[in-house]
N, CA, C, O and the ligand as a Tripos MOL2 file, in Angstrom:
@<TRIPOS>MOLECULE
protein
  253   251    64     0     0
PROTEIN
NO_CHARGES

@<TRIPOS>ATOM
      1 N          -2.4460  -29.3770   -0.5330 N.3       1 MET1
      2 CA         -2.1260  -28.0710   -1.1240 C.3       1 MET1
      3 C          -1.1410  -27.3250   -0.2430 C.2       1 MET1
      4 O          -1.1910  -27.4170    0.9840 O.2       1 MET1
      5 N          -0.2600  -26.5970   -0.8740 N.am      2 ALA2
      6 CA          0.7280  -25.8410   -0.1000 C.3       2 ALA2
      7 C           0.0510  -24.6790    0.6170 C.2       2 ALA2
      8 O          -0.8920  -24.0790    0.1000 O.2       2 ALA2
      9 N           0.5340  -24.3780    1.7850 N.am      3 PRO3
     10 CA         -0.0300  -23.2540    2.5220 C.3       3 PRO3
     11 C           0.2710  -21.9420    1.8290 C.2       3 PRO3
     12 O           1.2880  -21.7950    1.1510 O.2       3 PRO3
     13 N          -0.6260  -20.9960    2.0120 N.am      4 MET4
     14 CA         -0.4030  -19.6740    1.4480 C.3       4 MET4
     15 C          -0.1430  -18.6900    2.5730 C.2       4 MET4
     16 O          -0.4540  -18.9440    3.7370 O.2       4 MET4
     17 N           0.4340  -17.5620    2.1960 N.am      5 ARG5
     18 CA          0.6700  -16.5350    3.2000 C.3       5 ARG5
     19 C          -0.2840  -15.3780    2.9650 C.2       5 ARG5
     20 O          -0.3640  -14.8280    1.8660 O.2       5 ARG5
     21 N          -0.9900  -15.0280    3.9990 N.am      6 CYS6
     22 CA         -1.9320  -13.9140    3.9060 C.3       6 CYS6
     23 C          -1.1480  -12.6080    3.8220 C.2       6 CYS6
     24 O          -0.2630  -12.3520    4.6380 O.2       6 CYS6
     25 N          -1.4820  -11.7870    2.8320 N.am      7 SER7
     26 CA         -0.7290  -10.5450    2.6450 C.3       7 SER7
     27 C          -1.1460   -9.4770    3.6450 C.2       7 SER7
     28 O          -0.4970   -8.4360    3.7520 O.2       7 SER7
     29 N          -2.2060   -9.7250    4.3650 N.am      8 ILE8
     30 CA         -2.6700   -8.7350    5.3470 C.3       8 ILE8
     31 C          -2.0390   -8.9760    6.7090 C.2       8 ILE8
     32 O          -1.3980   -8.0850    7.2660 O.2       8 ILE8
     33 N          -2.2160  -10.1680    7.2420 N.am      9 CYS9
     34 CA         -1.6970  -10.4270    8.5770 C.3       9 CYS9
     35 C          -0.3950  -11.2110    8.5440 C.2       9 CYS9
     36 O           0.2540  -11.3910    9.5740 O.2       9 CYS9
     37 N          -0.0090  -11.6830    7.3500 N.am     10 GLY10
     38 CA          1.2660  -12.3670    7.2190 C.3      10 GLY10
     39 C           1.2500  -13.8020    7.7240 C.2      10 GLY10
     40 O           2.2890  -14.4600    7.7750 O.2      10 GLY10
     41 N           0.0730  -14.2830    8.0970 N.am     11 ARG11
     42 CA         -0.0120  -15.6300    8.6350 C.3      11 ARG11
     43 C          -0.1300  -16.6440    7.5040 C.2      11 ARG11
     44 O          -0.7050  -16.3630    6.4530 O.2      11 ARG11
     45 N           0.4150  -17.8050    7.7360 N.am     12 GLN12
     46 CA          0.2410  -18.8630    6.7530 C.3      12 GLN12
     47 C          -1.0740  -19.5670    7.0170 C.2      12 GLN12
     48 O          -1.4630  -19.7880    8.1640 O.2      12 GLN12
     49 N          -1.7420  -19.9100    5.9480 N.am     13 PHE13
     50 CA         -3.0220  -20.5770    6.1140 C.3      13 PHE13
     51 C          -3.2200  -21.5920    5.0070 C.2      13 PHE13
     52 O          -2.5430  -21.5720    3.9780 O.2      13 PHE13
     53 N          -4.1520  -22.4620    5.2480 N.am     14 ASP14
     54 CA         -4.4510  -23.4890    4.2610 C.3      14 ASP14
     55 C          -5.5280  -22.9850    3.3060 C.2      14 ASP14
     56 O          -6.6610  -22.7420    3.7210 O.2      14 ASP14
     57 N          -5.1850  -22.8300    2.0460 N.am     15 PRO15
     58 CA         -6.1470  -22.2950    1.0660 C.3      15 PRO15
     59 C          -7.4420  -23.0860    1.0190 C.2      15 PRO15
     60 O          -8.5020  -22.5540    0.6900 O.2      15 PRO15
     61 N          -7.3410  -24.3400    1.3480 N.am     16 GLU16
     62 CA         -8.5480  -25.1730    1.2860 C.3      16 GLU16
     63 C          -9.5440  -24.8190    2.3790 C.2      16 GLU16
     64 O         -10.7450  -25.0610    2.2520 O.2      16 GLU16
     65 N          -9.0210  -24.2420    3.4550 N.am     17 ASN17
     66 CA         -9.8960  -23.9070    4.5690 C.3      17 ASN17
     67 C         -10.3390  -22.4500    4.5620 C.2      17 ASN17
     68 O         -11.1290  -22.0200    5.4020 O.2      17 ASN17
     69 N          -9.8160  -21.7030    3.6010 N.am     18 SER18
     70 CA        -10.1370  -20.2790    3.5830 C.3      18 SER18
     71 C         -11.3920  -20.0160    2.7670 C.2      18 SER18
     72 O         -11.5940  -20.5940    1.6980 O.2      18 SER18
     73 N         -12.2260  -19.1370    3.2900 N.am     19 THR19
     74 CA        -13.4340  -18.7550    2.5620 C.3      19 THR19
     75 C         -13.2750  -17.3750    1.9560 C.2      19 THR19
     76 O         -14.2150  -16.8180    1.3900 O.2      19 THR19
     77 N         -12.0760  -16.8320    2.0790 N.am     20 ALA20
     78 CA        -11.8700  -15.4540    1.6370 C.3      20 ALA20
     79 C         -10.5880  -15.3250    0.8270 C.2      20 ALA20
     80 O          -9.8120  -14.3890    1.0180 O.2      20 ALA20
     81 N         -10.3780  -16.2550   -0.0630 N.am     21 MET21
     82 CA         -9.1720  -16.2010   -0.8950 C.3      21 MET21
     83 C          -9.0240  -14.8520   -1.5820 C.2      21 MET21
     84 O         -10.0360  -14.2690   -1.9700 O.2      21 MET21
     85 N          -7.8190  -14.3280   -1.7520 N.am     22 PRO22
     86 CA         -6.5570  -14.9670   -1.3490 C.3      22 PRO22
     87 C          -6.1180  -14.5870    0.0610 C.2      22 PRO22
     88 O          -4.9250  -14.5150    0.3520 O.2      22 PRO22
     89 N          -7.0770  -14.3510    0.9150 N.am     23 PHE23
     90 CA         -6.7400  -13.9940    2.2850 C.3      23 PHE23
     91 C          -7.1420  -15.1200    3.2170 C.2      23 PHE23
     92 O          -7.8720  -16.0320    2.8290 O.2      23 PHE23
     93 N          -6.6590  -15.0490    4.4510 N.am     24 CYS24
     94 CA         -6.8870  -16.1520    5.3680 C.3      24 CYS24
     95 C          -8.2880  -16.1100    5.9630 C.2      24 CYS24
     96 O          -8.7990  -17.1230    6.4390 O.2      24 CYS24
     97 N          -8.8920  -14.9580    5.9340 N.am     25 SER25
     98 CA        -10.1990  -14.8390    6.5680 C.3      25 SER25
     99 C         -10.9780  -13.6630    5.9890 C.2      25 SER25
    100 O         -10.4290  -12.7950    5.3100 O.2      25 SER25
    101 N         -12.2560  -13.6650    6.2790 N.am     26 GLU26
    102 CA        -13.0930  -12.5570    5.8280 C.3      26 GLU26
    103 C         -12.6010  -11.2440    6.4040 C.2      26 GLU26
    104 O         -12.7010  -10.1910    5.7740 O.2      26 GLU26
    105 N         -12.0740  -11.3270    7.5990 N.am     27 ARG27
    106 CA        -11.6200  -10.1160    8.2650 C.3      27 ARG27
    107 C         -10.4730   -9.4810    7.4940 C.2      27 ARG27
    108 O         -10.4440   -8.2700    7.2760 O.2      27 ARG27
    109 N          -9.5330  -10.3180    7.0880 N.am     28 CYS28
    110 CA         -8.3950   -9.7890    6.3420 C.3      28 CYS28
    111 C          -8.8320   -9.2880    4.9710 C.2      28 CYS28
    112 O          -8.2920   -8.3100    4.4540 O.2      28 CYS28
    113 N          -9.7850   -9.9470    4.4080 N.am     29 ARG29
    114 CA        -10.2600   -9.4940    3.1080 C.3      29 ARG29
    115 C         -10.9000   -8.1110    3.2150 C.2      29 ARG29
    116 O         -10.7080   -7.2580    2.3490 O.2      29 ARG29
    117 N         -11.6470   -7.9050    4.2690 N.am     30 SER30
    118 CA        -12.2970   -6.6040    4.4360 C.3      30 SER30
    119 C         -11.2680   -5.5190    4.7340 C.2      30 SER30
    120 O         -11.4280   -4.3690    4.3250 O.2      30 SER30
    121 N         -10.2110   -5.8970    5.4500 N.am     31 ILE31
    122 CA         -9.1510   -4.9290    5.7200 C.3      31 ILE31
    123 C          -8.4970   -4.5080    4.4140 C.2      31 ILE31
    124 O          -8.2240   -3.3280    4.1940 O.2      31 ILE31
    125 N          -8.2500   -5.4880    3.5500 N.am     32 ASP32
    126 CA         -7.6330   -5.1790    2.2700 C.3      32 ASP32
    127 C          -8.5320   -4.2730    1.4520 C.2      32 ASP32
    128 O          -8.0610   -3.3600    0.7740 O.2      32 ASP32
    129 N          -9.8020   -4.5270    1.5190 N.am     33 ARG33
    130 CA        -10.7490   -3.7440    0.7420 C.3      33 ARG33
    131 C         -10.7810   -2.3020    1.2350 C.2      33 ARG33
    132 O         -10.8370   -1.3640    0.4390 O.2      33 ARG33
    133 N         -10.7440   -2.1370    2.5440 N.am     34 LEU34
    134 CA        -10.7430   -0.7970    3.1100 C.3      34 LEU34
    135 C          -9.4850   -0.0400    2.6980 C.2      34 LEU34
    136 O          -9.5340    1.1450    2.3710 O.2      34 LEU34
    137 N          -8.3740   -0.7380    2.7200 N.am     35 ARG35
    138 CA         -7.1250   -0.0920    2.3130 C.3      35 ARG35
    139 C          -7.2060    0.3590    0.8710 C.2      35 ARG35
    140 O          -6.7810    1.4550    0.5030 O.2      35 ARG35
    141 N          -7.7660   -0.5240    0.0750 N.am     36 TRP36
    142 CA         -7.8660   -0.2310   -1.3460 C.3      36 TRP36
    143 C          -8.7640    0.9790   -1.5740 C.2      36 TRP36
    144 O          -8.4420    1.8620   -2.3690 O.2      36 TRP36
    145 N          -9.8670    1.0130   -0.8840 N.am     37 LEU37
    146 CA        -10.7860    2.1330   -1.0140 C.3      37 LEU37
    147 C         -10.1260    3.4250   -0.5700 C.2      37 LEU37
    148 O         -10.2900    4.4650   -1.2060 O.2      37 LEU37
    149 N          -9.3850    3.3580    0.5140 N.am     38 ASN38
    150 CA         -8.7020    4.5490    1.0040 C.3      38 ASN38
    151 C          -7.7390    5.0960   -0.0350 C.2      38 ASN38
    152 O          -7.6110    6.3090   -0.2050 O.2      38 ASN38
    153 N          -7.0650    4.1930   -0.7250 N.am     39 GLU39
    154 CA         -6.1440    4.6500   -1.7530 C.3      39 GLU39
    155 C          -6.8990    5.2510   -2.9280 C.2      39 GLU39
    156 O          -6.4830    6.2560   -3.5030 O.2      39 GLU39
    157 N          -7.9960    4.6320   -3.2690 N.am     40 GLN40
    158 CA         -8.7740    5.1210   -4.3950 C.3      40 GLN40
    159 C          -9.2780    6.5390   -4.1590 C.2      40 GLN40
    160 O          -9.2300    7.3850   -5.0520 O.2      40 GLN40
    161 N          -9.7540    6.7820   -2.9660 N.am     41 TYR41
    162 CA        -10.3480    8.0840   -2.6780 C.3      41 TYR41
    163 C          -9.3590    9.0380   -2.0340 C.2      41 TYR41
    164 O          -9.7040   10.1770   -1.7170 O.2      41 TYR41
    165 N          -8.1400    8.5810   -1.8420 N.am     42 GLY42
    166 CA         -7.1170    9.4500   -1.2820 C.3      42 GLY42
    167 C          -7.4230    9.9020    0.1260 C.2      42 GLY42
    168 O          -7.0390   11.0000    0.5280 O.2      42 GLY42
    169 N          -8.1080    9.0690    0.8730 N.am     43 LEU43
    170 CA         -8.3960    9.4400    2.2440 C.3      43 LEU43
    171 C          -7.1220    9.3580    3.0760 C.2      43 LEU43
    172 O          -6.2690    8.5020    2.8440 O.2      43 LEU43
    173 N          -7.0080   10.2360    4.0210 N.am     44 PRO44
    174 CA         -5.8290   10.1920    4.8960 C.3      44 PRO44
    175 C          -5.8470    8.9610    5.7690 C.2      44 PRO44
    176 O          -6.6810    8.8390    6.6660 O.2      44 PRO44
    177 N          -4.9400    8.0560    5.5150 N.am     45 TYR45
    178 CA         -4.9240    6.8100    6.2710 C.3      45 TYR45
    179 C          -3.9330    6.8900    7.4160 C.2      45 TYR45
    180 O          -4.1700    6.3530    8.4980 O.2      45 TYR45
    181 N          -2.8240    7.5660    7.1680 N.am     46 GLU46
    182 CA         -1.8020    7.6740    8.2080 C.3      46 GLU46
    183 C          -1.6640    9.1020    8.6990 C.2      46 GLU46
    184 O          -1.5600    9.3580    9.8980 O.2      46 GLU46
    185 N          -1.6660   10.0260    7.7510 N.am     47 SER47
    186 CA         -1.4430   11.4090    8.1390 C.3      47 SER47
    187 C          -2.6250   11.9470    8.9270 C.2      47 SER47
    188 O          -3.7770   11.8350    8.5060 O.2      47 SER47
    189 N          -2.3250   12.5200   10.0550 N.am     48 GLU48
    190 CA         -3.3960   13.0810   10.8790 C.3      48 GLU48
    191 C          -3.6500   14.5260   10.4950 C.2      48 GLU48
    192 O          -2.7230   15.2970   10.2450 O.2      48 GLU48
    193 N          -4.9000   14.8670   10.4550 N.am     49 PRO49
    194 CA         -5.2180   16.2790   10.2420 C.3      49 PRO49
    195 C          -4.8430   17.0680   11.4830 C.2      49 PRO49
    196 O          -4.6580   16.5050   12.5620 O.2      49 PRO49
    197 N          -4.7340   18.3610   11.3190 N.am     50 ARG50
    198 CA         -4.3740   19.1790   12.4690 C.3      50 ARG50
    199 C          -5.4800   19.1220   13.5090 C.2      50 ARG50
    200 O          -6.5570   19.6910   13.3320 O.2      50 ARG50
    201 N          -5.1970   18.4420   14.5630 N.am     51 LEU51
    202 CA         -6.2190   18.2860   15.5970 C.3      51 LEU51
    203 C          -6.1290   19.3960   16.6270 C.2      51 LEU51
    204 O          -5.1510   19.5190   17.3650 O.2      51 LEU51
    205 N          -7.1690   20.1870   16.6500 N.am     52 GLY52
    206 CA         -7.2430   21.1970   17.7020 C.3      52 GLY52
    207 C          -6.3250   22.3750   17.5070 C.2      52 GLY52
    208 O          -6.6630   23.4880   17.9110 O.2      52 GLY52
    209 N          -5.1740   22.1660   16.9000 N.am     53 GLY53
    210 CA         -4.2340   23.2600   16.7770 C.3      53 GLY53
    211 C          -3.7940   23.7020   18.1500 C.2      53 GLY53
    212 O          -3.3590   22.8810   18.9570 O.2      53 GLY53
    213 N          -3.9020   25.0010   18.4300 N.am     54 ASP54
    214 CA         -3.5190   25.4660   19.7490 C.3      54 ASP54
    215 C          -4.7410   25.7420   20.6060 C.2      54 ASP54
    216 O          -4.6280   26.0450   21.7940 O.2      54 ASP54
    217 N          -5.8920   25.6360   20.0010 N.am     55 GLY55
    218 CA         -7.1140   25.8580   20.7650 C.3      55 GLY55
    219 C          -7.3760   24.6760   21.6760 C.2      55 GLY55
    220 O          -7.4110   24.8000   22.9000 O.2      55 GLY55
    221 N          -7.5570   23.5350   21.0500 N.am     56 GLY56
    222 CA         -7.7130   22.3250   21.8260 C.3      56 GLY56
    223 C          -9.0280   22.2320   22.5590 C.2      56 GLY56
    224 O          -9.3190   21.2060   23.1730 O.2      56 GLY56
    225 N          -9.8190   23.2620   22.5120 N.am     57 GLY57
    226 CA        -11.0680   23.2270   23.2500 C.3      57 GLY57
    227 C         -12.2290   22.8700   22.3630 C.2      57 GLY57
    228 O         -12.0730   22.7100   21.1520 O.2      57 GLY57
    229 N         -13.3810   22.7450   22.9530 N.am     58 ASP58
    230 CA        -14.5510   22.4530   22.1390 C.3      58 ASP58
    231 C         -15.4270   23.6910   22.0150 C.2      58 ASP58
    232 O         -16.5790   23.6030   21.5910 O.2      58 ASP58
    233 N         -14.8840   24.8350   22.3820 N.am     59 ALA59
    234 CA        -15.6730   26.0500   22.3670 C.3      59 ALA59
    235 C         -15.7950   26.6210   20.9540 C.2      59 ALA59
    236 O         -16.7610   27.3090   20.6260 O.2      59 ALA59
    237 N         -14.8140   26.3270   20.1440 N.am     60 ASP60
    238 CA        -14.7830   26.9760   18.8350 C.3      60 ASP60
    239 C         -14.7950   25.9550   17.7010 C.2      60 ASP60
    240 O         -14.0680   26.0920   16.7170 O.2      60 ASP60
    241 N         -15.6030   24.9640   17.8500 N.am     61 ARG61
    242 CA        -15.6560   23.9690   16.7840 C.3      61 ARG61
    243 C         -16.4330   24.5170   15.6030 C.2      61 ARG61
    244 O         -17.4330   25.2170   15.7590 O.2      61 ARG61
    245 N         -15.9530   24.1840   14.4340 N.am     62 ASP62
    246 CA        -16.7490   24.5490   13.2660 C.3      62 ASP62
    247 C         -17.1000   23.2760   12.4740 C.2      62 ASP62
    248 O         -17.0430   23.2180   11.2450 O.2      62 ASP62
    249 N         -17.4530   22.3060   13.2440 N.am     63 ASP63
    250 CA        -17.8790   21.0370   12.6890 C.3      63 ASP63
    251 C         -16.7920   20.4520   11.8160 C.2      63 ASP63
    252 O         -16.9670   19.3710   11.2530 O.2      63 ASP63
    253 ZN         -4.9200  -12.7780    7.2980 Zn       64 ZN64
@<TRIPOS>BOND
     1     1     2 1
     2     2     3 1
     3     3     4 2
     4     3     5 am
     5     5     6 1
     6     6     7 1
     7     7     8 2
     8     7     9 am
     9     9    10 1
    10    10    11 1
    11    11    12 2
    12    11    13 am
    13    13    14 1
    14    14    15 1
    15    15    16 2
    16    15    17 am
    17    17    18 1
    18    18    19 1
    19    19    20 2
    20    19    21 am
    21    21    22 1
    22    22    23 1
    23    23    24 2
    24    23    25 am
    25    25    26 1
    26    26    27 1
    27    27    28 2
    28    27    29 am
    29    29    30 1
    30    30    31 1
    31    31    32 2
    32    31    33 am
    33    33    34 1
    34    34    35 1
    35    35    36 2
    36    35    37 am
    37    37    38 1
    38    38    39 1
    39    39    40 2
    40    39    41 am
    41    41    42 1
    42    42    43 1
    43    43    44 2
    44    43    45 am
    45    45    46 1
    46    46    47 1
    47    47    48 2
    48    47    49 am
    49    49    50 1
    50    50    51 1
    51    51    52 2
    52    51    53 am
    53    53    54 1
    54    54    55 1
    55    55    56 2
    56    55    57 am
    57    57    58 1
    58    58    59 1
    59    59    60 2
    60    59    61 am
    61    61    62 1
    62    62    63 1
    63    63    64 2
    64    63    65 am
    65    65    66 1
    66    66    67 1
    67    67    68 2
    68    67    69 am
    69    69    70 1
    70    70    71 1
    71    71    72 2
    72    71    73 am
    73    73    74 1
    74    74    75 1
    75    75    76 2
    76    75    77 am
    77    77    78 1
    78    78    79 1
    79    79    80 2
    80    79    81 am
    81    81    82 1
    82    82    83 1
    83    83    84 2
    84    83    85 am
    85    85    86 1
    86    86    87 1
    87    87    88 2
    88    87    89 am
    89    89    90 1
    90    90    91 1
    91    91    92 2
    92    91    93 am
    93    93    94 1
    94    94    95 1
    95    95    96 2
    96    95    97 am
    97    97    98 1
    98    98    99 1
    99    99   100 2
   100    99   101 am
   101   101   102 1
   102   102   103 1
   103   103   104 2
   104   103   105 am
   105   105   106 1
   106   106   107 1
   107   107   108 2
   108   107   109 am
   109   109   110 1
   110   110   111 1
   111   111   112 2
   112   111   113 am
   113   113   114 1
   114   114   115 1
   115   115   116 2
   116   115   117 am
   117   117   118 1
   118   118   119 1
   119   119   120 2
   120   119   121 am
   121   121   122 1
   122   122   123 1
   123   123   124 2
   124   123   125 am
   125   125   126 1
   126   126   127 1
   127   127   128 2
   128   127   129 am
   129   129   130 1
   130   130   131 1
   131   131   132 2
   132   131   133 am
   133   133   134 1
   134   134   135 1
   135   135   136 2
   136   135   137 am
   137   137   138 1
   138   138   139 1
   139   139   140 2
   140   139   141 am
   141   141   142 1
   142   142   143 1
   143   143   144 2
   144   143   145 am
   145   145   146 1
   146   146   147 1
   147   147   148 2
   148   147   149 am
   149   149   150 1
   150   150   151 1
   151   151   152 2
   152   151   153 am
   153   153   154 1
   154   154   155 1
   155   155   156 2
   156   155   157 am
   157   157   158 1
   158   158   159 1
   159   159   160 2
   160   159   161 am
   161   161   162 1
   162   162   163 1
   163   163   164 2
   164   163   165 am
   165   165   166 1
   166   166   167 1
   167   167   168 2
   168   167   169 am
   169   169   170 1
   170   170   171 1
   171   171   172 2
   172   171   173 am
   173   173   174 1
   174   174   175 1
   175   175   176 2
   176   175   177 am
   177   177   178 1
   178   178   179 1
   179   179   180 2
   180   179   181 am
   181   181   182 1
   182   182   183 1
   183   183   184 2
   184   183   185 am
   185   185   186 1
   186   186   187 1
   187   187   188 2
   188   187   189 am
   189   189   190 1
   190   190   191 1
   191   191   192 2
   192   191   193 am
   193   193   194 1
   194   194   195 1
   195   195   196 2
   196   195   197 am
   197   197   198 1
   198   198   199 1
   199   199   200 2
   200   199   201 am
   201   201   202 1
   202   202   203 1
   203   203   204 2
   204   203   205 am
   205   205   206 1
   206   206   207 1
   207   207   208 2
   208   207   209 am
   209   209   210 1
   210   210   211 1
   211   211   212 2
   212   211   213 am
   213   213   214 1
   214   214   215 1
   215   215   216 2
   216   215   217 am
   217   217   218 1
   218   218   219 1
   219   219   220 2
   220   219   221 am
   221   221   222 1
   222   222   223 1
   223   223   224 2
   224   223   225 am
   225   225   226 1
   226   226   227 1
   227   227   228 2
   228   227   229 am
   229   229   230 1
   230   230   231 1
   231   231   232 2
   232   231   233 am
   233   233   234 1
   234   234   235 1
   235   235   236 2
   236   235   237 am
   237   237   238 1
   238   238   239 1
   239   239   240 2
   240   239   241 am
   241   241   242 1
   242   242   243 1
   243   243   244 2
   244   243   245 am
   245   245   246 1
   246   246   247 1
   247   247   248 2
   248   247   249 am
   249   249   250 1
   250   250   251 1
   251   251   252 2
@<TRIPOS>SUBSTRUCTURE
     1 MET1         2 RESIDUE 1 A MET
     2 ALA2         6 RESIDUE 1 A ALA
     3 PRO3        10 RESIDUE 1 A PRO
     4 MET4        14 RESIDUE 1 A MET
     5 ARG5        18 RESIDUE 1 A ARG
     6 CYS6        22 RESIDUE 1 A CYS
     7 SER7        26 RESIDUE 1 A SER
     8 ILE8        30 RESIDUE 1 A ILE
     9 CYS9        34 RESIDUE 1 A CYS
    10 GLY10       38 RESIDUE 1 A GLY
    11 ARG11       42 RESIDUE 1 A ARG
    12 GLN12       46 RESIDUE 1 A GLN
    13 PHE13       50 RESIDUE 1 A PHE
    14 ASP14       54 RESIDUE 1 A ASP
    15 PRO15       58 RESIDUE 1 A PRO
    16 GLU16       62 RESIDUE 1 A GLU
    17 ASN17       66 RESIDUE 1 A ASN
    18 SER18       70 RESIDUE 1 A SER
    19 THR19       74 RESIDUE 1 A THR
    20 ALA20       78 RESIDUE 1 A ALA
    21 MET21       82 RESIDUE 1 A MET
    22 PRO22       86 RESIDUE 1 A PRO
    23 PHE23       90 RESIDUE 1 A PHE
    24 CYS24       94 RESIDUE 1 A CYS
    25 SER25       98 RESIDUE 1 A SER
    26 GLU26      102 RESIDUE 1 A GLU
    27 ARG27      106 RESIDUE 1 A ARG
    28 CYS28      110 RESIDUE 1 A CYS
    29 ARG29      114 RESIDUE 1 A ARG
    30 SER30      118 RESIDUE 1 A SER
    31 ILE31      122 RESIDUE 1 A ILE
    32 ASP32      126 RESIDUE 1 A ASP
    33 ARG33      130 RESIDUE 1 A ARG
    34 LEU34      134 RESIDUE 1 A LEU
    35 ARG35      138 RESIDUE 1 A ARG
    36 TRP36      142 RESIDUE 1 A TRP
    37 LEU37      146 RESIDUE 1 A LEU
    38 ASN38      150 RESIDUE 1 A ASN
    39 GLU39      154 RESIDUE 1 A GLU
    40 GLN40      158 RESIDUE 1 A GLN
    41 TYR41      162 RESIDUE 1 A TYR
    42 GLY42      166 RESIDUE 1 A GLY
    43 LEU43      170 RESIDUE 1 A LEU
    44 PRO44      174 RESIDUE 1 A PRO
    45 TYR45      178 RESIDUE 1 A TYR
    46 GLU46      182 RESIDUE 1 A GLU
    47 SER47      186 RESIDUE 1 A SER
    48 GLU48      190 RESIDUE 1 A GLU
    49 PRO49      194 RESIDUE 1 A PRO
    50 ARG50      198 RESIDUE 1 A ARG
    51 LEU51      202 RESIDUE 1 A LEU
    52 GLY52      206 RESIDUE 1 A GLY
    53 GLY53      210 RESIDUE 1 A GLY
    54 ASP54      214 RESIDUE 1 A ASP
    55 GLY55      218 RESIDUE 1 A GLY
    56 GLY56      222 RESIDUE 1 A GLY
    57 GLY57      226 RESIDUE 1 A GLY
    58 ASP58      230 RESIDUE 1 A ASP
    59 ALA59      234 RESIDUE 1 A ALA
    60 ASP60      238 RESIDUE 1 A ASP
    61 ARG61      242 RESIDUE 1 A ARG
    62 ASP62      246 RESIDUE 1 A ASP
    63 ASP63      250 RESIDUE 1 A ASP
    64 ZN64       253 GROUP 0 **** ****
């Protein structure tokens, strides 16, 4: 069988040896799933929330 390319890590792998098609491993499959979930729920994946602002301390946390 021709090797496939994992869309997560970009590595080529043998589909016959993979237990997590169409990914190379369970790890990559779970990464894909997390990404998908993040998109579904619109969670901030890249954009950082305003951390600390100008306070930066732990004195005024509001959870
Ligand atoms: Zn992979």
